[in-house]
N, C-alpha and C positions, 0 to 999 in steps of 0.2 A: 503493500500500501506506501511504504514511502516512497517511492522509484516512481508508483504512476503519481503521487502527488505533487512531486519532483517537475514530471512535467506539465501539470496542472500549473505549478507556479511560472514555469518558463512560457508557458502559452499566454497565462496572463499579464505578465513581461514586455511580451509580444504587442499584444494587442493594447497598451497602455501607452508601447512608446510609437506605437504607428495612430493614435487615435488623435487625430486634428482637427477643425475647422475642415471642411469639402468632403471629407472619407465617409464612405456608406457601410451602413452596417452589414451588407452582403457583401463586403470587401473585408472587412475585418472578421467574418466568419471563414471566408474564404484561408487566409493567413492563418488563421485558429487551428484550422481542421488539417491545411497543411501540417505545420508544425508537429502538432500530435502525430499525427500518422508518419510523419519523419524520424519520430522516434518511437517506433515500435507501438504505439500506442490507436485506440481509437475511442473517437470523442461516443462517450453514454450517451450524451441526450439524442444523437443523430439515431431516429428511428425508435425512441423509445416510448412507447403507447402511441407510437405516429408521430411525434415530434418531426419536422424535417431540418433539422438544423443541425451543426456540430456546436454552436455555443448559443446560448440563451442572452440576447442584448434588450436592457429594459431603459428606456430614454426618459429623463426625469420623472414624470408623476406614474409610470410603468415602475412597479415593483419589481416583479418577475416575469419572467417565463414568455420574454419579448421573443417574437418570430424575427429573425434577424431580412431587414427589408432593404429597399433603395434612400431609406432615408438617410440625410447624410447629415452628418453631425456640424451643430452651428456654435461659437463663440458663447461662453456661457453654461452648456447643456451638460448634467450628469448623465451621465449613460452606468450604468451596472451590467457586469458581465460576469457570467455564472458557467461555471466550465467543470463539466464531470471527464474524468479519462479513466478508462478499462483498460489494463497493463497487466499481462500474465494471470487471469481470473480476478484481481482486484479492481475495486474502484473509487478512486478519491476525488473530492468534489470542493470547489470552494468558489469563492465571487467575491467579488470589489467593485466598488464603485467609485468612476472617476469624474474627476474633473476635466472639460473641455476649456484651454484657454484660460483665462482669468470668469471666476465665478463668483459669484453674490458674496457677501458676507452669513446672510444667511445657509447659503447652500453650505460653504466652507464649517460651519457651526453643527452643520445637519452629519457632514461625514466624521466629523472629529467625534461627535456625539456617540454616532452607532460603531463606528472603531471601536472607542472604549469601552460601548455595553459588551462586544465581542470579546476583548480582554476579561473584561468581569465574568464572562461565562467561560472564558477556559479557565482562568484560574481556579474556578469549582470542581475542575475534571480531576478529578481525584477518588480513588478509593476508599468504599467507605460511604461517600456521598452521595447523595440522590440529586435523580435528574432534577429537582423541584427547585435545589441548589442552586445550581446552573439558570434555570428558569427568572427565580426572584435575584440574579445577581444582575442579570440581563437586563432587568424589567423596571430595577432599581435605578440603574444608569440613566438609561433611552428619558424613561419618565422623568425623572430627577434633570433633566436637560433640559427638560419641558416639550417633548416630542411624544409619539402615540405610536404603540404598539400596532402592528399588524397581528392581531391576534389568531384569526383565521386563518395564518400560514405559519409552519413550523418547522424547525428543525427533527434531525433524525436520523438513527442508526447506519452506518455504511459498510460496506464490505466487501463481500462478495456479489451482493446487488447493490443497486443506487439505491432505493431506500431500505430500511429493514427498522425492525424496533430497537432499542423504543423513541417513541416519538418525545423530541424537546421543543416545549416552548417555550418562548420568549416571555413568560408572564408564569406565574404563579407564587407559591409558598413554598419556603424555603424547608427542608427535610420530609418533604412528602416524594412520590412518586417512586419508580423503581431506582433499588441500592447500585450503586456503580463499582464495577468490580476490574481488577487488572485486567489487562487485553481488551477491553471493550473498545469499539473506536463510532465515533460519534458526529456528525454534521453540526455544527452548532452555526447558527445563521441568524442574528436581528435583523431585523426587516421593520422600517420605523418611518414614519410621516410626518413631519412638519405641521400639519393637521389632523383631517380626522381618521379614527383608524379602521375607517369604512372601506371596503374595496369593491372592484366586479369584473366582471369577466368580459372582455372582449367575442366580438360574434366569430375568432378562431379560434375561441374555447381554450385558450393558453395563454395569454397573454391578460397582467391583471394589472390593476390601476387604481389607485386613490380614487375614493369616489367622488372626492372633492377639487381635485387636479392640484393639489397638495404637492411637492416634491417628496421624492422618496431615497432614502439610501437602505442599501443590504452588502451586508460585508459577513463574510462563512470561510470558516476553516474547516478542515477536517483532524480531528484533534482524536490521539491514541491515550488511554487510561494507563498510567504507568506507574510500578511504586517509585518512582524519583519524580513525581509530577505529569503534569500535563506536556503530553509531546503532541507538538502540531507538526504534521504529518504532509500539509501543503504550503509550510514557509519557504520561501526564498530561501537559498542555501547561502546567502552572502548576509542571511538577516541574524540565522541561528534558529535554534531551537524555542517556540513560547513565545516571540516577538513576531510584530507584523509589520508590513512593509511601509 
């Protein structure tokens, strides 16, 4: 899974490098898929329950599951990129929301809060803790900063399959839910908005956006529960275990 996670991290970095005003989401998807396959992996999203692309790309008020289109990035956009890679039978999953050029102070603050919420959730991924400890930590940071947690979308177990048990909500009470044990691998993924927590599904039956059109952010890492503490399997190699880019 760490090998798959390395490919995920490389692909996110590649997409981030090319994410400039004028580039289309289809071009980002093509670049991402080419890199994944060049490293011997396959894009887990492509064909998953009929999803047509290698990457989920969600601009601005779109929270998750955006199908890459001919939409072209504009200065000030926030673009969320969600990537799954399958390598040698194991899956790693990660996401990040990137600014395009100069963005508003509101957007910068939203991104910072979502990253901090993810870090807080990862810190709780330890043997003997419970899923609710992760959930409560994410919620406390996100809502403490004045943002809404998208409650209808959750993190999940990940391993030989894209989505496994347990579900990992981004809200809840500490000390509740399944107990964490050494060797468990979880996709922890805060999804928050600058406005309402309500969302809607587009006609394509995949893309999900905020109901009030407010900006959204999404950060995700695949994390292993180990006796030495949380191990982030999708962290960039130069950043090191347990830290975010």
